[in-house]
C-alpha positions in Angstrom: 24.7 -26.6 18.3 22.1 -24.1 19.1 19.3 -22.7 16.9 21.1 -19.4 16.5 24.5 -20.9 15.5 26.0 -22.2 12.3 27.2 -25.8 12.0 30.7 -24.7 12.9 29.3 -23.3 16.2 29.6 -19.6 15.3 26.7 -17.2 15.8 24.6 -16.9 12.7 23.5 -13.3 12.3 20.8 -14.5 10.0 19.4 -17.1 12.4 19.7 -15.1 15.6 17.0 -12.5 14.8 14.6 -15.1 13.6 15.2 -17.1 16.7 14.3 -14.1 18.8 11.3 -13.6 16.6 10.0 -17.1 17.4 10.3 -16.5 21.1 8.8 -12.9 21.2 5.1 -13.8 20.9 5.2 -16.3 23.7 7.1 -13.9 25.9 4.6 -11.1 25.1 1.6 -13.3 25.9 3.2 -14.4 29.1 4.0 -10.8 30.0 0.4 -9.7 29.4 -0.8 -12.5 31.6 1.5 -11.5 34.4 0.5 -7.9 34.1 -3.2 -8.8 33.9 -3.6 -7.3 30.5 -5.5 -10.2 28.9 -9.0 -9.0 29.9 -11.7 -10.7 31.8 -11.0 -14.1 30.1 -7.2 -14.2 30.1 -6.9 -17.9 29.1 -9.3 -17.5 26.2 -7.5 -14.3 25.0 -4.1 -16.1 25.3 -5.6 -19.0 23.2 -6.7 -16.5 20.5 -3.4 -14.6 20.4 -1.4 -17.9 20.4 -3.5 -19.2 17.5 -2.9 -16.1 15.5 0.8 -16.7 15.7 0.5 -20.3 14.6 -0.9 -19.0 11.3 1.7 -16.2 11.1 4.6 -18.6 11.6 3.2 -21.0 9.0 2.9 -18.2 6.5 6.4 -17.0 7.3 7.7 -20.5 6.7 6.0 -20.7 3.3 7.3 -17.2 2.5 10.9 -18.4 2.7 10.8 -20.2 -0.7 9.5 -17.2 -2.7 11.9 -14.8 -1.0 15.0 -16.9 -1.4 14.3 -17.4 -5.1 13.1 -13.9 -6.0 15.8 -12.3 -3.8 18.5 -14.7 -4.9 19.3 -15.4 -1.2 19.9 -19.1 -0.9 21.0 -18.9 2.7 17.5 -17.9 3.7 16.5 -21.6 3.7 18.5 -21.9 6.9 15.7 -20.2 8.9 12.8 -22.1 7.3 13.0 -25.1 9.6 13.2 -22.8 12.7 10.0 -21.0 11.6 8.2 -24.3 11.0 9.3 -25.7 14.4 8.0 -22.5 16.0 4.6 -23.0 14.4 4.5 -26.6 15.7 5.5 -25.5 19.2 2.8 -22.8 19.3 0.3 -25.4 18.1 1.1 -27.6 21.1 0.8 -24.6 23.4 -2.5 -23.8 21.8 -3.9 -27.2 22.7 -2.4 -27.0 26.2 -4.0 -23.6 26.8 -7.4 -25.0 25.6 -7.0 -27.9 28.1 -6.3 -25.3 30.9 -9.4 -23.3 29.7 -11.5 -26.5 30.2 -10.1 -26.9 33.7 -8.1 -30.1 32.7 -11.4 -32.0 32.0 -10.1 -34.2 29.3 -13.5 -35.8 28.7 -14.9 -32.3 27.9 -11.9 -31.5 25.7 -12.4 -34.7 23.7 -16.1 -34.2 23.3 -15.7 -30.6 22.3 -13.2 -31.5 19.6 -15.4 -34.3 18.3 -18.6 -32.3 18.3 -17.6 -28.8 17.3 -16.6 -28.7 13.6 -14.2 -25.8 13.8 -12.4 -27.5 16.7 -12.2 -30.8 14.8 -10.6 -28.9 11.9 -8.2 -27.2 14.2 -7.2 -30.4 15.9 -6.5 -32.1 12.6 -4.3 -29.2 11.6 -2.4 -29.4 15.0 -1.9 -33.1 14.6 -0.3 -32.5 11.2 1.9 -29.8 12.6 3.0 -32.1 15.4 3.9 -34.8 12.9 6.1 -32.3 11.1 7.5 -31.1 14.4 8.7 -34.5 15.6 10.2 -35.3 12.2 12.1 -32.0 11.8 15.5 -33.2 12.9 18.4 -34.3 10.7 18.2 -37.8 12.2 14.5 -38.2 11.1 15.5 -37.0 7.6 18.1 -39.7 7.4 15.7 -42.3 8.9 12.8 -41.6 6.6 14.8 -40.8 3.5 14.7 -37.5 1.6 11.8 -38.5 -0.7 9.5 -39.7 2.1 10.4 -36.8 4.3 9.6 -34.3 1.5 6.2 -35.9 1.0 5.4 -35.9 4.7 6.4 -32.2 5.1 4.2 -31.3 2.2 1.5 -31.6 4.9 2.3 -28.0 5.8 0.0 -26.9 2.9 -3.2 -28.6 4.0 -2.4 -27.9 7.6 -2.2 -24.2 6.9 -5.4 -24.3 4.9 -7.2 -26.1 7.7 -5.8 -23.6 10.2 -7.2 -20.8 8.1 -10.7 -22.4 7.9 -10.5 -22.9 11.7 -9.5 -19.2 12.0 -12.5 -18.1 9.8 -15.1 -20.0 11.8 -13.7 -19.1 15.2 -13.5 -15.4 14.2 -17.3 -15.3 13.6 -18.1 -11.6 13.0 -14.7 -10.0 12.5 -12.9 -11.9 9.7 -10.5 -9.1 8.8 -7.4 -11.0 9.8 -8.4 -14.4 8.4 -9.2 -12.7 5.1 -5.8 -11.1 5.0 -4.0 -14.3 6.0 -5.9 -16.2 3.3 -4.9 -13.7 0.7 -1.2 -14.1 1.7 -1.6 -17.9 1.6 -3.1 -17.6 -1.9 -0.1 -15.4 -3.0 2.5 -17.9 -1.6 0.8 -20.9 -3.1 0.3 -19.2 -6.5 4.0 -18.4 -6.6 4.7 -22.1 -6.2 2.3 -22.8 -9.0 4.1 -20.4 -11.3 7.4 -22.2 -10.5 5.9 -25.7 -10.8 4.4 -25.0 -14.3 7.6 -23.1 -15.3 5.7 -19.9 -15.9 7.4 -16.5 -15.7 8.3 -15.3 -12.2 9.9 -12.0 -13.1 8.9 -8.5 -12.1 5.9 -8.2 -14.4 4.5 -11.6 -13.4 4.9 -10.8 -9.7 3.1 -7.5 -10.2 0.2 -9.3 -11.8 0.2 -11.9 -9.0 0.1 -9.2 -6.4 -3.0 -7.6 -8.1 -4.7 -11.0 -8.5 -4.0 -11.8 -4.8 -5.6 -8.5 -3.7 -8.6 -9.1 -6.0 -9.1 -12.6 -4.6 -9.0 -11.3 -1.1 -11.5 -8.6 -1.9 -13.8 -11.1 -3.7 -13.5 -13.4 -0.7 -14.7 -10.6 1.6 -17.6 -9.9 -0.6 -18.6 -13.6 -0.7 -18.2 -14.1 3.0 -20.5 -11.2 4.0 -23.0 -12.1 1.3 -23.2 -15.8 2.2 -22.9 -15.6 6.0 -24.7 -12.4 6.8 -26.7 -11.6 3.6 -25.1 -8.2 3.1 -25.5 -6.7 -0.4 -22.4 -7.7 -2.4 -22.3 -4.3 -4.1 -22.3 -2.6 -0.7 -19.3 -4.7 0.5 -17.5 -4.2 -2.9 -17.9 -0.4 -2.6 -16.6 -0.5 1.0 -13.3 -1.7 -0.5 -12.7 1.8 -1.8 -13.8 3.7 1.3 -10.7 4.6 3.3 -12.4 6.9 5.8 -13.0 4.1 8.4 -10.6 1.2 7.8 -8.3 0.0 5.0 -9.8 -3.3 3.9 -7.9 -6.7 3.8 -7.5 -6.6 0.0 -5.3 -3.5 0.2 -3.1 -5.0 3.0 -2.8 -8.1 0.9 -1.7 -6.0 -2.0 0.9 -4.2 0.2 2.4 -7.5 1.3 2.3 -9.0 -2.2 4.2 -6.0 -3.6 7.2 -7.0 -1.5 8.0 -9.8 -4.1 8.1 -7.6 -7.2 10.0 -4.9 -5.2 12.6 -7.5 -4.1 12.8 -8.8 -7.7 13.4 -5.2 -9.0 16.1 -4.5 -6.4 17.8 -7.9 -6.7 17.6 -7.7 -10.5 20.0 -4.8 -10.3 22.5 -6.6 -8.1 24.9 -9.4 -9.0 23.9 -12.9 -7.7 25.5 -13.9 -4.4 28.0 -16.7 -4.3 27.3 -19.1 -1.5 29.8 -21.6 -0.2 28.2 -25.0 0.6 27.8 -25.9 4.2 29.8 -28.7 5.7 26.7 -30.8 6.1 23.9 -29.4 4.0 20.4 -29.9 5.5 18.2 -32.0 3.2 15.0 -30.2 3.2 12.2 -30.0 0.6 13.2 -27.4 -2.1 9.6 -26.0 -2.4 8.2 -26.2 1.1 
């Protein structure tokens, strides 16, 4: 079997585009390196771009559960493991690039990770992702048992959170993307909270969740610039509504969050899909 095939060996037109997606960032970074487009510090720039994609793939992995429930698309679960594996692989590449950047001086690498707080956080997140990566096979699911495997793979939540903290600290002055990614993480985790506590998850509830996620992102930006740079909170708040220079992260979070109620509205008008069970269903956590 290949990542882009079904269990019967046929090409999966659902898996294939996602498999291409997992390869595209690495190919693009390598192409930039080959064409000398990564600037005066190519390895450092490659590390940053690669790190961004770790977070992106983690959030895409977490987005599968809301989309498959809201969109009534059970087969979407078939790409979740692929996206999670991609996040783990890019995490390993991230560390490898850092070792290259330190000229393979492992003593320096170890001391930097131990002494720099944001690197320590990032390393813990990578270690968690590697643990998920090496236990992502059907054989490991059988060996560990479904219950233990589910508990282990719940590490994706703290790993993503630690990755976001690392992203924030590393970004220093420009926290636009970390704020946006944190807003999306809040959205995805809040949806899980609604399901866990058996609260409504229909169109109206998802609209409210979208608005709350945007508000949390905006509030996070206000607090960040107030606490780290001493900028007047009112000034930062008013900048949220000034579109002459840049659309702030809160609005982008809202745009992304509105996908869920839009999908709910569209799928609410369509009959539910009937799905034939696979020959060997993958035993994966229902809410990862």
